[in-house]
matplotlib code that plots the C-alpha trace (Angstrom):
import matplotlib.pyplot as plt

x = [-45.0, -46.1, -46.2, -48.1, -50.7, -51.1, -51.4, -54.1, -56.3, -57.5, -60.0, -59.2, -61.1, -58.9, -55.8, -53.4, -54.4, -54.4, -51.0, -49.5, -50.8, -49.7, -46.2, -46.0, -46.9, -44.3, -41.6, -42.8, -42.5, -39.0, -38.0, -39.4, -37.5, -34.2, -34.4, -35.5, -33.1, -29.8, -31.3, -33.0, -29.8, -27.7, -30.0, -31.7, -29.5, -29.8, -32.2, -34.7, -34.5, -35.1, -37.8, -39.7, -39.6, -40.6, -43.6, -44.6, -44.2, -46.3, -49.1, -48.9, -49.1, -52.2, -53.7, -53.1, -54.4, -57.6, -58.4, -57.1, -59.6, -58.6, -58.9, -58.3, -61.0, -62.5, -62.5, -60.7, -63.8, -65.8, -63.5]
y = [62.4, 66.0, 65.8, 62.5, 63.9, 67.1, 65.3, 63.0, 65.4, 67.9, 67.0, 67.8, 71.0, 72.8, 70.7, 73.0, 76.1, 74.2, 72.6, 76.0, 77.6, 74.6, 74.7, 78.4, 77.8, 75.1, 77.5, 80.1, 77.6, 76.6, 80.3, 80.9, 77.9, 78.8, 82.5, 81.9, 79.1, 81.2, 83.8, 81.2, 79.2, 82.3, 83.7, 80.6, 77.7, 74.5, 72.8, 75.6, 75.8, 72.1, 72.2, 74.9, 73.0, 69.8, 71.5, 72.7, 69.1, 67.7, 70.3, 69.3, 65.6, 66.3, 68.2, 65.3, 62.6, 64.4, 66.6, 64.9, 62.3, 58.9, 58.6, 54.8, 53.4, 56.7, 58.0, 61.3, 63.1, 61.9, 63.7]
z = [-163.0, -163.3, -167.1, -167.1, -164.7, -166.7, -170.0, -168.6, -166.6, -169.2, -172.0, -175.6, -175.7, -173.2, -173.2, -175.1, -173.1, -169.8, -170.4, -171.3, -168.1, -166.0, -167.6, -166.9, -163.3, -163.0, -164.3, -161.8, -158.9, -160.1, -160.2, -156.7, -155.2, -157.0, -155.9, -152.3, -151.5, -151.3, -148.9, -146.7, -146.6, -145.7, -143.0, -141.5, -142.4, -144.4, -142.1, -142.3, -146.0, -146.4, -143.7, -145.6, -148.8, -147.0, -145.6, -149.1, -150.4, -147.6, -148.4, -152.0, -151.1, -149.0, -151.9, -154.4, -152.0, -151.2, -154.2, -157.4, -158.6, -159.8, -163.6, -164.0, -166.3, -167.2, -170.8, -171.3, -172.6, -169.6, -167.1]

ax = plt.figure().add_subplot(projection="3d")
ax.plot(x, y, z, "-o")
ax.set_aspect("equal")
plt.show()
């Protein structure tokens, strides 16, 4: 879903640069999750680790629902 959204939300003028920045941020986020999970698991337990990531997912869901605009029926260059 992430790659579909990223491919559809940038116009042709900035698409290459925007996709590269977005992909880099995706890798940074993956790195943060993979490096923070073992210490959180060790010191706080599995429930806390999953709870923290669940809160982050809920915040991102809120962001998508309220700040990402619907693009159905809109030409790419009109966005």
